[in-house]
C-alpha positions as CSV (number, residue, x, y, z in Angstrom):
1,M,25.8,3.2,3.1
2,K,22.0,3.0,4.1
3,R,21.4,-0.2,6.1
4,V,17.8,-1.4,5.1
5,V,15.0,-3.7,6.8
6,I,12.6,-5.2,4.5
7,L,9.1,-6.5,6.2
8,G,7.9,-8.1,3.0
9,S,10.2,-9.1,1.5
10,T,9.0,-12.1,-0.8
11,G,5.6,-10.0,-2.1
12,S,6.3,-8.1,-5.1
13,I,7.3,-5.0,-3.9
14,G,9.7,-6.4,-1.4
15,Q,11.5,-8.5,-4.2
16,S,11.6,-5.5,-6.5
17,A,13.3,-3.3,-3.1
18,L,15.9,-6.5,-3.5
19,E,16.7,-6.0,-7.3
20,V,17.3,-2.4,-6.7
21,I,19.5,-3.0,-3.7
22,K,21.6,-5.3,-5.9
23,C,22.3,-2.9,-8.6
24,F,23.6,-0.5,-5.5
25,P,26.3,-2.8,-3.4
26,D,28.1,0.8,-2.5
27,E,25.0,2.2,-1.2
28,F,22.5,-0.2,0.8
29,R,23.2,-3.3,3.1
30,V,20.7,-5.4,3.7
31,L,20.2,-5.9,7.5
32,A,17.0,-8.1,8.1
33,L,13.9,-9.9,6.2
34,S,10.7,-10.9,7.1
35,A,8.0,-12.9,5.0
36,N,4.6,-14.4,6.1
37,S,5.2,-17.9,5.0
38,N,6.9,-18.3,1.4
39,I,10.5,-19.8,3.7
40,D,11.3,-21.0,0.4
41,L,11.7,-17.5,-1.6
42,L,12.8,-16.3,1.6
43,Y,15.9,-18.9,1.9
44,R,16.9,-17.8,-1.1
45,Q,16.9,-14.0,-0.3
46,A,18.8,-15.0,2.5
47,K,21.4,-16.8,0.6
48,V,22.0,-13.8,-1.5
49,Y,21.9,-11.0,0.3
50,H,23.3,-12.4,3.8
51,P,21.0,-10.3,6.4
52,E,21.9,-10.4,9.9
53,Y,18.0,-11.5,10.7
54,V,15.6,-13.0,8.9
55,C,11.6,-13.3,10.4
56,V,8.5,-15.9,9.5
57,N,5.4,-15.7,11.0
58,Q,5.3,-19.0,12.8
59,K,7.1,-21.0,14.6
60,N,7.1,-24.0,13.0
61,S,8.3,-22.3,9.3
62,A,11.0,-20.4,11.5
63,L,12.7,-24.0,12.5
64,E,12.6,-25.6,9.0
65,L,14.1,-22.1,7.7
66,N,16.6,-22.5,10.6
67,S,17.6,-26.1,9.6
68,R,17.8,-25.1,6.2
69,L,20.3,-22.5,6.9
70,K,21.9,-23.9,9.0
71,S,24.3,-20.8,10.3
72,G,25.3,-17.4,10.1
73,V,21.6,-16.0,9.8
74,K,19.8,-15.5,13.1
75,V,15.7,-17.1,12.1
76,L,13.0,-15.1,14.2
77,F,9.3,-15.7,14.3
78,G,6.4,-14.0,14.9
79,P,5.6,-10.2,16.3
80,D,8.3,-10.7,18.5
81,G,10.4,-11.3,15.9
82,L,9.6,-8.3,13.8
83,S,9.8,-6.1,16.9
84,K,13.3,-7.4,17.2
85,I,14.6,-6.9,13.6
86,I,12.8,-3.5,13.8
87,N,14.9,-2.4,17.1
88,T,18.1,-4.1,15.4
89,K,21.3,-1.9,16.2
90,G,21.9,0.6,13.3
91,V,18.8,0.4,10.9
92,D,18.8,3.4,8.6
93,I,15.6,2.7,7.3
94,V,12.6,0.2,7.1
95,L,10.8,-0.9,3.9
96,L,7.4,-1.9,5.3
97,A,5.3,-4.0,2.3
98,I,3.7,-5.9,4.8
99,S,0.0,-6.1,3.3
100,G,-3.4,-5.4,4.5
101,A,-3.7,-4.2,8.8
102,A,-0.8,-6.5,9.6
103,A,1.5,-4.0,8.6
104,L,0.2,-1.5,11.5
105,S,1.9,-2.5,14.5
106,P,5.0,-2.6,13.1
107,L,4.9,0.6,11.5
108,L,4.1,1.8,14.7
109,E,7.2,0.3,16.9
110,T,9.5,1.8,13.6
111,I,8.1,5.3,14.2
112,E,8.6,4.7,18.1
113,S,12.2,3.3,17.0
114,G,12.6,6.9,15.5
115,I,13.3,5.2,12.2
116,S,12.6,6.3,8.6
117,V,9.7,4.3,7.1
118,A,9.6,3.9,3.4
119,L,6.0,3.0,3.2
120,A,4.6,0.5,1.0
121,N,1.1,-0.5,2.7
122,K,-2.0,1.8,2.3
123,E,-4.0,-0.1,4.9
124,A,-2.3,1.0,8.3
125,L,-2.9,4.7,7.2
126,V,-6.2,4.2,6.6
127,M,-6.8,2.2,9.8
128,A,-4.9,5.3,11.7
129,G,-3.6,7.9,9.8
130,P,-3.8,10.8,12.3
131,I,-2.6,8.6,15.1
132,I,0.4,7.6,12.7
133,I,1.0,10.7,11.5
134,K,0.8,12.8,14.6
135,R,3.3,10.2,16.4
136,A,5.8,10.8,13.3
137,L,6.0,14.2,13.7
138,E,6.3,13.9,17.3
139,K,9.1,11.3,16.8
140,K,10.3,13.6,13.7
141,V,10.3,10.0,11.6
142,K,9.7,11.0,8.2
143,I,7.3,8.8,6.1
144,I,8.7,8.1,2.4
145,P,5.5,6.7,0.3
146,I,6.7,4.0,-2.3
147,D,3.4,4.3,-3.9
148,S,3.9,5.0,-7.1
149,E,0.8,7.9,-6.8
150,Q,2.0,8.9,-3.6
151,S,5.7,9.1,-4.4
152,A,4.3,11.5,-6.9
153,I,2.4,13.7,-5.2
154,W,5.0,13.7,-2.6
155,Q,7.6,14.8,-4.7
156,C,5.7,17.6,-6.4
157,L,4.9,18.9,-3.2
158,E,8.3,19.2,-1.7
159,G,9.4,22.2,-0.7
160,Q,6.3,23.7,-1.8
161,E,3.8,25.7,0.8
162,K,0.9,23.8,2.1
163,R,-1.6,27.1,1.6
164,S,-1.0,27.3,-2.3
165,L,-2.4,23.8,-2.8
166,K,-5.3,23.7,-4.6
167,N,-5.7,20.3,-5.5
168,I,-4.4,17.0,-5.8
169,Y,-4.8,14.7,-9.2
170,L,-4.5,11.1,-8.0
171,T,-4.2,9.2,-11.4
172,A,-5.3,5.9,-11.8
173,S,-4.7,3.4,-15.0
174,G,-8.6,2.1,-14.5
175,G,-7.9,-1.2,-13.5
176,P,-8.3,-5.0,-15.6
177,L,-12.1,-3.8,-16.1
178,R,-11.8,-0.2,-17.6
179,N,-13.4,-1.3,-20.6
180,T,-15.7,-4.3,-19.3
181,Q,-19.3,-3.5,-19.2
182,R,-20.6,-3.5,-16.2
183,A,-23.3,-6.1,-17.0
184,A,-20.5,-8.1,-17.4
185,F,-19.6,-8.1,-13.8
186,K,-22.0,-10.5,-12.6
187,N,-20.6,-13.3,-13.8
188,I,-16.6,-12.3,-14.0
189,S,-14.2,-14.5,-13.1
190,V,-11.4,-14.0,-10.4
191,K,-8.6,-15.3,-13.5
192,Q,-10.5,-12.1,-15.5
193,V,-10.2,-9.7,-12.5
194,L,-6.3,-10.7,-12.0
195,K,-5.6,-9.4,-15.5
196,H,-4.1,-5.8,-14.6
197,P,-2.9,-4.3,-17.8
198,R,-0.3,-2.2,-16.0
199,W,1.1,-3.4,-12.8
200,K,2.2,-6.9,-11.9
201,M,1.0,-6.9,-8.2
202,G,0.0,-8.9,-5.5
203,K,-3.8,-10.6,-5.5
204,K,-5.1,-8.2,-3.0
205,I,-4.3,-5.3,-4.5
206,T,-5.2,-6.1,-8.0
207,V,-8.7,-6.9,-6.9
208,D,-8.7,-3.3,-5.3
209,S,-7.6,-2.4,-8.7
210,A,-10.7,-3.8,-10.5
211,T,-13.0,-2.2,-8.4
212,L,-11.1,1.1,-7.8
213,M,-10.7,0.6,-3.8
214,N,-7.4,0.7,-4.5
215,K,-8.2,4.4,-5.5
216,G,-10.1,4.9,-2.4
217,L,-7.5,3.4,0.3
218,E,-4.9,6.1,-1.6
219,L,-7.6,8.9,-1.2
220,L,-7.6,8.4,2.7
221,E,-3.5,7.6,2.6
222,A,-3.0,11.0,0.6
223,M,-5.3,12.9,3.3
224,Y,-3.2,12.1,5.8
225,L,0.5,12.1,4.1
226,F,-0.5,15.2,2.9
227,D,-2.9,16.9,5.6
228,T,-5.7,17.8,3.0
229,G,-9.4,16.8,2.6
230,P,-10.8,14.8,0.3
231,D,-12.7,17.3,-1.3
232,K,-8.8,18.7,-2.5
233,I,-8.5,15.2,-4.0
234,K,-9.7,14.2,-7.5
235,I,-9.2,11.0,-9.1
236,L,-8.9,10.9,-13.1
237,I,-8.6,8.0,-14.9
238,H,-5.1,7.8,-17.1
239,P,-5.0,4.6,-19.0
240,Q,-1.3,5.2,-20.2
241,A,0.0,5.1,-16.1
242,I,2.6,7.6,-17.5
243,I,1.7,10.4,-15.4
244,H,1.7,9.1,-11.9
245,S,-0.3,11.7,-10.2
246,M,-0.5,16.1,-10.3
247,V,-0.5,18.9,-8.1
248,E,-2.6,22.2,-8.9
249,F,-1.2,25.1,-7.0
250,I,-3.8,28.4,-6.5
251,D,-1.5,30.1,-9.4
252,G,-2.8,27.6,-12.0
253,V,0.1,25.8,-12.2
254,L,0.3,22.2,-12.3
255,L,3.4,19.8,-11.5
256,A,3.2,16.4,-12.2
257,Q,5.5,13.5,-12.1
258,L,6.3,11.5,-15.4
259,S,8.0,8.1,-15.2
260,A,8.0,4.3,-17.1
261,T,5.6,1.8,-15.2
262,D,8.0,0.1,-12.8
263,M,7.3,0.1,-9.0
264,R,11.7,0.0,-9.0
265,I,11.6,3.7,-9.8
266,P,9.7,4.9,-6.8
267,I,11.2,2.3,-4.3
268,Q,14.8,3.3,-5.3
269,Y,13.9,7.0,-4.6
270,A,12.5,5.9,-1.3
271,L,15.7,4.1,-0.3
272,S,18.0,6.9,-1.9
273,Y,16.3,10.2,-0.4
274,P,17.6,12.4,-0.8
275,K,19.9,11.0,-3.6
276,R,19.0,10.4,-7.1
277,L,20.6,7.5,-8.4
278,P,21.0,6.2,-11.9
279,N,19.4,3.5,-12.9
280,R,18.8,1.0,-16.3
281,I,14.9,1.2,-16.4
282,K,13.9,2.2,-19.8
283,A,12.8,6.0,-19.6
284,V,9.7,7.3,-21.4
285,D,10.2,8.1,-24.8
286,F,8.3,11.2,-26.2
287,Y,9.1,10.7,-29.3
288,R,7.2,7.4,-29.6
289,L,4.2,8.4,-27.2
290,K,1.3,9.2,-29.4
291,E,-1.0,10.7,-26.5
292,L,-2.1,11.3,-22.8
293,N,-5.7,10.4,-22.2
294,F,-8.1,11.1,-19.2
295,E,-11.4,10.3,-17.9
296,K,-13.6,10.7,-15.0
297,P,-13.8,8.0,-12.8
298,N,-17.3,6.2,-13.4
299,F,-19.0,6.2,-9.4
300,K,-21.6,4.0,-10.6
301,K,-19.9,1.3,-12.2
302,F,-17.3,1.0,-9.6
303,P,-19.2,1.9,-6.3
304,C,-16.2,1.2,-3.7
305,L,-15.1,4.3,-4.8
306,G,-17.8,6.5,-3.6
307,L,-18.0,4.2,-0.4
308,A,-14.4,5.5,0.3
309,Y,-15.0,9.4,-0.3
310,Q,-18.0,8.5,1.9
311,A,-15.7,7.0,4.8
312,A,-13.0,10.0,4.4
313,R,-15.5,12.6,5.0
314,E,-16.9,11.2,8.1
315,E,-13.0,10.3,9.2
316,G,-12.9,8.8,12.6
317,T,-13.3,4.9,12.4
318,A,-15.0,4.8,9.2
319,P,-12.1,4.1,7.2
320,C,-11.1,1.2,9.2
321,V,-14.4,-0.3,9.2
322,L,-14.1,0.1,5.3
323,N,-10.9,-1.2,5.1
324,A,-11.5,-4.1,7.6
325,A,-14.9,-5.2,5.3
326,N,-13.0,-4.5,2.2
327,E,-10.0,-7.3,3.5
328,V,-12.7,-9.7,4.0
329,S,-14.9,-9.3,1.3
330,V,-11.6,-9.7,-1.1
331,A,-10.1,-12.6,0.5
332,E,-13.6,-14.4,0.0
333,F,-14.2,-13.2,-3.6
334,L,-10.4,-14.9,-3.9
335,Q,-11.7,-17.8,-3.0
336,G,-14.4,-18.3,-4.7
337,K,-17.0,-18.1,-1.7
338,I,-18.8,-14.5,-3.0
339,K,-18.9,-12.7,-6.4
340,F,-17.5,-9.9,-7.8
341,M,-20.4,-7.3,-7.2
342,D,-20.5,-8.7,-3.8
343,I,-17.4,-6.6,-2.6
344,P,-19.1,-2.9,-2.4
345,K,-22.3,-4.6,-1.2
346,V,-20.6,-6.1,1.9
347,I,-18.5,-3.1,2.3
348,E,-21.9,-0.9,2.3
349,K,-23.5,-2.8,4.3
350,V,-20.9,-3.0,7.5
351,L,-20.4,0.6,6.7
352,E,-24.7,1.2,7.4
353,K,-24.0,-1.2,10.5
354,H,-21.2,0.7,11.6
355,Q,-21.4,3.7,14.6
356,N,-18.6,6.1,13.8
357,I,-16.2,7.3,16.9
358,K,-14.9,10.3,15.3
359,Q,-11.4,10.7,17.8
360,P,-10.6,7.4,18.6
361,D,-7.4,5.6,20.2
362,L,-5.4,2.6,19.1
363,N,-7.8,0.3,21.4
364,E,-10.8,1.3,19.6
365,I,-9.6,1.5,16.1
366,K,-8.6,-2.2,17.0
367,L,-12.1,-2.7,18.2
368,Q,-13.7,-2.0,15.3
369,D,-11.3,-3.4,12.9
370,S,-12.1,-6.6,14.4
371,W,-16.3,-5.6,15.0
372,A,-16.1,-4.7,11.2
373,R,-14.6,-8.5,10.1
374,R,-16.7,-10.1,12.2
375,Q,-19.9,-8.2,10.4
376,A,-18.0,-8.7,7.4
377,Y,-18.1,-12.2,7.6
378,R,-21.8,-12.8,9.0
379,I,-23.4,-10.6,5.7
380,I,-21.2,-12.6,3.3
381,G,-22.6,-16.2,5.6
382,G,-25.9,-14.5,4.3
383,L,-25.2,-13.5,1.2
384,K,-24.6,-17.5,0.8
385,G,-27.8,-18.6,2.1
């Protein structure tokens, strides 16, 4: 039986992971759960899954949750609380579903503890990919991707020689604005942007899908996970989202991973690896599947994708700065403070101001992350003016 810690249990990935665990009581046991601030849902999860620990971000939330749980579960808070649950005795795997840059520290601590990671966060690898991968190799820690695209690539590459790789085809549904004319972007609303045609996701990642920055972050993530350059990673728009990604080898053979559009599938495999477990998720019906379509991405319509390729080629602190500027811009858009088309403008201006550090240490990455956020807010202040 695998003993599981879920960091970010109240988000969409965390909830789906608990659904998977519930289906396999003989395979998995929940040792600890964490959430940012949704103590109502965390309380309900604790009553169902009976973890030893739960952790929230703020002390006041922890006190309130502790009074509601009364006994049986230890309630922790803040970074020290996360550290304690990561280092709980007997943890077999940490499923990391904390969003944004906040995942960097717990990811590194999990690796330092020698614990396998089921990774559902892009931003940490984007910020500090070379440092994370180097430390994981040194500690012999397996990082198992949960994103459907990265999981697909990982499965297709398993057992293959690196020198035989020719191209990675990273697929994208095209997001909620694939069929929307660029001229309409000027006045598009938050509500329209959050209507994804295929996936049910959190707000931030749905906006990233609309700008195609999500694919840009996945490009950077794939570079580090699979030790390859951006020139070998091609973005391919695939509206049906049945092929989750493909790998092309030097002999002309392509391997693709296909499955239903359901995040529980890659989550289940990340948790059960190397075993495969049955499930009741409806499989792809090839007799009813009429077509599979593919398109080139439109870099003019979605400039965030081009900015991500730029950062990927520069490497150093450029990916960290890209990510920070994007996080700030998306948050401001979701609050109605900037327009949708301002998102790539802000990111581009921050990158223009950035002086790249080619081989940064962790402290330099954190400093550049903070710098980029301040710059983004300044630029946004100018837009408002």
